[in-house]
N, C-alpha and C positions, 0 to 999 in steps of 0.2 A: 475332168470332171470335177476335182475339187476347186479348181479356179473359179468355174461358174458357179458353184455353191457361193463362193465366196463373195464373187461381184453380186449375185442375188442377194445374199445378207445384206451387204452396205447398200445397196438401191434401197432396198425394204425398209432398212433403218432411217434413210433418208427421206423417204417418202412420210414415216409415222412421223419424225420430227418435224417435216413442212405441216403435216396436218394438224397437229399439236399446236403450232407457231399460228397455223391460219384461224383455227376456232379461237384460239386464244386473243388474237389480233381481233375476230370478228365479236367476242365477246367486250373486249376494250371500248369498239367502237359502240358497241351497245349501251355500256356502262358508263361511258365517259363520253363518247361525242355528244349524245343525247342530250346530256345534260345541262341544265340553265345555271349557271351562276351570275345572282344579280345583285348590285350592291344594295344592301338593306339594313338600315340603321334602327334599332329600336332596345329598349330595356330586355334584358334577358328574363330577370324577375317582374311580375305585376304586382306583387304581394308587399304591404306592409305589417308591422309590428309583427315580427318573428317571433312566436314562441314553442316552437319545436324542429328541430332538424334531425333528418335520417339522413347518413352518411353509408353508404352500401360499397363495400370494397369487396375483399374476400369474404368477410360478414358483417351484419347490420351493425349499425352503433348509432343510439340515440341521445342527443342532448334536447333536455327540457328546459324550460325557465321557471324557476319556483320564486316567485317576488321578482326580484333584482339578480335572482343568483341563476347561473347556468348549472346544471348539475347531469349527470349520466343514469337516466332512469332504472339502468341493469346495474350498475357498478354505484353506488351512493359513496361509496367509502372515497372515489377519487376526487382531488382536489382541480379544479381548472382554475387556469389564470384569467380572470373574468373580462378585462381589458383587450387581450388577445382575442377572446373570442367575439367579443361585440365587433372590434374591427376587421374580424374575418366575415361577418356577417354583414358587416356595413359594405364591404369590397363585394361579396356576392350580388348583394342588390343593387349595386350601382353599375354591373356589368352591361355592356352595350352590343349587340351583334353589328358586325363591319357588313355580310354578305348573307344571303339564303342561296341555297344548294336546293333545286326541283330536278322533277323528272329521274330520282333516284330509284335504280332496279335492285341494286343490292348494299343495304347499309353495312354490311359487314366490310364492304371495299373500303369504307369510312372510319372503320374502326369501331360502329356500333355495333354490339351482340348482349346476349346474356350475362356475360362477364367484365361488361365495361362499367365504370364506376359511376353510381349515381346519386343524385343530391337533391334530398327533397325538403323543401322549406313550407312550413305550416304559420299559417296565422292564427288570431286568436277566435276566429269564425271557422276553424278548422279548412278551409280554403288551404290547397296546397298546390306547388309546382314542380316537377320533377326534370330534370337535365340529366342525362348521359353523355358521357364523357369519350370523343373518339381519337382519330389520330391527332398526334401534333406535329405537324411540320414546321418547324422553328425555321428553317431557311426561306420558309416562303410567308412567316408570321401568319401560319393558320392553326387553330383548333376547331376540328369538328365537333359541333354540340347537337342532341337532338332533345329537343322540349315536348315534354308531356309525349303524346303518341302522334305529333303531329307526321303527315308524311314526307317532310322536308327537313333536312338540316339546316344548322346556322354556321357561322365561321366569326370565331372571337378574333381577336390579333393575341398573338403568344403572349405579348408582354403582360395583356390587360387579363387575362385567363389565368394565370398565374395563382390567383384563390381559390381556382378550383382543384389545382392539384396538392393542396395541404389536407392532411389527414387530421381531424379534431384531435385525435390523440398529442398532436404536436402541442397542444395548449394545455396539457396536464400539467399541474404544478408539483415537481417532484423536491423540493427543498425540505419538507418534512421527513423525505424518507429515511435518508442517514442522520442521525443524531450521535454523536459519537463522545464529544466533550472532552475528559482527560483520558491519555491513551494509558492503560495499566498493561495490557498483554497484547502481542500480535501474534498470531500462528498463520501459517502461510502452507498449506497442504497441494503440492504440484504432483499431479498426476505421475510425472518422470524423476520425481525425487524425494528423497525423505523429508517429512514434515519439520517445518521449522519455527519454533515457538521461542518467542523473547518477553521476559517481563521485566517489569522494572518496580525495584523497591526504591531504594539510594539512588540503582543507576541501572543502566539496563544490562540485562545478563540475558546468556542464549543457554537456555534448557533443554536436556535429553537430546543434544544432537551430537555432540561429541562426548565421549565419556570423561574427559578433562573439563575440568568447570572453564565455563566461556565468558569472559566479563568482556562486556561489548565497548567499543570505542566509540564514544558519543558524538565526535565530529563524522563520522563515517555512518552511523545510522541516522544522523540527522535530517538527511536530505528524505529516507523513506517517511520517516514520522511525519514530516512536514507535509509530505506529499498525501499520507493519509488524511492528516488532520483538513487537510484543504480538498478531499477528493468530493466529485459531486456526481450525482445521477444528472445526465444530459437531456435523457428524453425517455418517455413512456411509450412503449412498441404497444402492448395490450396484454390481456388476460387469457391464457390458456391453459387447457388442463393436459396437452400433451406438448411437452417442450424439447421432443426430443431433434425437432427441425431448427432448434435454437444451440444447439448442443448444452442444454443446460438437466439432461438428464444424467448423464455422468459429465461433469463439469471438468474442465482443462486447469483450473486452479481454484481455490477456496479459501478466502480469507475471512478470518473470526476475530472479532475485536472486542475485548474484555470479557472474552468466555461469550457473550450474547449477541453480538451483533454479526451475521454471518451472510457474509456476499460470494457467490458463487459467480463465475466468469465462462461463459462459454465461446460461442461462435464470434469470427470479426466480421463485421460490415464496414468496408472505408476504413476510416480513422475511429471506428468506434467499435464495442465489443457488448454483447448483450450480457447481460446479468440478471440473477435473482436475489433478493433479499428473506432472510431467515426462512428459506426453503417454500417462500409465496410462490403465486403462479403468475403475480405480475411479472410480467417484462421487460425491462428498464435497456439503456442504453448508458454506456462511458467510456469515456475517453481512451482510445486506444494506448496512449503514450503511459498515461498509469499504469496499466495492465503489463506493458511490456517492464516496466519498472519492477513490476511484483516478480515477474517471470526470471528476470537476470539477476537477482537479489542473490547471493552467496555469502553465507554465512562466515565462510573464512575469510573473507574479505573485511568484515564487521569485526572479528573478535578481534580483543587485545593481543596481542602476539607473545607478550611476555607472559607467560603461564603461571609465575608466583608474584603473589603481593601481599609481604609481611610487613607488619609493623615491629620495629625491635622491642618493643614492649611486651608483645607477646611471646617471644622467643624466651627458649631456654639453650638450643644451642642449635648450630650448624655445622655438620661434619662432612668434609670434602675429602674423597679417596682418589688418586691416580697411580699410576705407577711410580710418580716421585716421592711419592709422601701422604701421609696423612694430614688433614688442616682441622684442627676444631676451632672454632668460634664460637665462645662461649661469653652468656648474658647472665651473670651472678647478682642476685638481690643483694644489697647491704643491708645489715641489720639497720631499722630505722633510728635514728637520733631522739632519746626525749628531752626536752628541755621545758623545765618546771617553768611555768607563768610565775611563780615566786620572784625569777631574776628580774622578770619586768616589773614586779611591784617593787624588788628594792630600787630599779633606777627611778621609776617613778616616784617613789618617795623621797629621793635625794632631789630629785630636780625640783619637789614640790619645797623642800626645806630651804634651798636656795632662796625662790620666789618669796619666802617666810622671811628671812635675812633681810630681803631688801625691802621689808614694810610694805608690803601690799595692802595691808589694813586687815580688822579684825574679820570682816565677814568672809576674805576671800580665807583666811587663815582656818576657819571652822569649814569652809567646803574641802579644804586640803585633807584635814584630819577626817573628814567621815570617808574620802576617797580612799586614804590608808587604810581607816578599817575594813571597808569591803574591798578593797583589793586582798589584804593580807587572809581574808578568810574564806577567798576564792581560789584554789590551786587546780590548775589545769594542764594538761602536757600537749605540746604541738610535734608532728611528726614530720620529718621529710624523708621520702624513700630515694634511692639512691641506686643504680646500677653499674657495676662492675663490669667491661669487656675487656676478654682477653683472646687473643689469636695465638696458640701453641703454647700459653702463659704467658706471651708478651701483653702487657697492658695498653690499651689502647684508649684514646681521648671520645667521648661521646660522636664527634665529625669524623673521625676515622672509623669508627665502627659503624657508622652507617654509611661511607663511601666503599668500603668491603661490602654490605650487603646488598647496595645497588651495582656493584658489579658482578656479584655473582647473581643475582635476578637476572639482569640483563645479559649475561652469558646465555640463559638458556630460553633464549629471544626464540620463538617457532618463526623457520624460514620457509616452511611448504609441507602440504599435506602430504602424507604417504598414497603414491598411487595404490596399492593393494595392502591394507593395513590389519586385514584378516590374516594375510599369507605370513606377515611380519610378524603377528601376535605369535600366531604357532611357534614359528622357530626359535628353538634356546640358543639364543646368542647371548656369550658371555659380555658383561659390560665392560668398559675400558677406564669407565671412571664412575663417580656415583656421587649424588650430594643428597643429603638428609637433613631435613628440618624439622626439629623437634619443639612443638609450641608448650606453652604452659598448661594447656589443658590436655597435655598427652597425646594430642592430635599428629601425626607425623608424616611428612609428605616425602617418599622416597622417588628420587629422580636418579635414573641409570642411563646412561650414554653409551650405545652401542655404534660401534664401525659401521659405517654404509658405504661410504666412496672417500673419494680425497678432499671433498669439500662439507660434509654433513656425517654429522651424527645421528642415527635415531633415537628419539626422545621416549624413554618408558618412563611412564608416570603412574606411580602406585599400582604398575603393573598393566598398564593399559599402553599399546603400541600405536599411535594416529601419526606425530608429525614427526618432523627432522629440524635440527638446531645446525646453526653454523659451528661449524669443526674449530675456525680461527678463534671465536671468541671464546671457546671452552680453553684451549690451549693457552691463548693470551693469561686467562683466569689462575690457571695452574701455575704458570711461569711466574706472574706476580708475586703469587703465594710464596712459590720455594725463596723468588728473590728478598721476600720479606723476612722469612723465617732465619734466613743465613745472616741476616742483618745483627 
């Protein structure tokens, strides 16, 4: 019994499929076999002196000619490339059909429907012609077109019909949308990461990303700043109340320049990404490559890994401590030497006396005497500041002091960010070595070096734990200090 039911089900299915195929074929025969396609060459548009264009895709857009300038009647703020608009209209008005299709029962079979793209041209007398774009069969070099309300369709060559595929939004001039000028600050807000703020005073600095001050390596950041200064809006998409379909209600990334120019990045389309500027409703496109550059920017790669940069003239003392001992690098100001300019006067008088003895003449002698009187009546002091540097009471030359300072700073060179700095911050680990910088303004920088593994120390900077430094460099520093003190 079950076998019979299965057989009947299979047979019934075959009959239904057969009927569908039969009636589908009948419809095909009725629709396409009876259709007449004839060669037919004529201009698509019969109008001259176009003054208005209506382009309807998902929504209607109208261009009107005011004097010699094409403008968007609904959005007068949009600027159009006039040459591109005129070239496009010239191309449209010179299109020619190559065939006519008659006896059509169903226009939808050729892609003609209420949703078809419609292009309507108006002349100065308000005469107009409308074309609807149908199916594009590139392999057969065919594009089906309906003109006005005629009961027939026309065929254009695919290559010739390309101007009809162009939306007038492509002619919007976007060159004025972004005007950056000089870069003073950059803020990158990524949904998946902490906001990155870069500020330029004399040099670029990373602000409020790491607790430790971040000086940016100019060579590393230069490709980013150059890309920002060279970035361009590549195209205008449209103006919309709802930006959700473009991913711009909650943008993937927001770039703010100089605190006033804000660019939001939404969804991607091919090699482009949708953007808005300053929270506007105008949707533009920008190159995806630039967007990717922003998305992949990592502050750690940009910062100068040497965390301390101090001029010896601003230092009072550097104290270094580890199990081997305590090392004090002191920068002591020497009392300035004062020298009365009276000494200079005496030398001047002696020189000029010699000139008198050589009989320079009465006029020169009087001038010398006047210089003597003036000089003797003026006594000023010239001062010369010097710094005496010692390392554990051993005197250093200026060059030796700078070499030690350079080695100390380079020994605490950041090698890597900690994976879980907040956890490391909470743990009370004892430092194996410390370095303290005391500046003339009484500001201090406390460096603590905490054992982590065989290769790294955790760097604690003024109580903040974020990075790891190379243990070998620190070990070498203290070994060199020990050897120097022993000499």
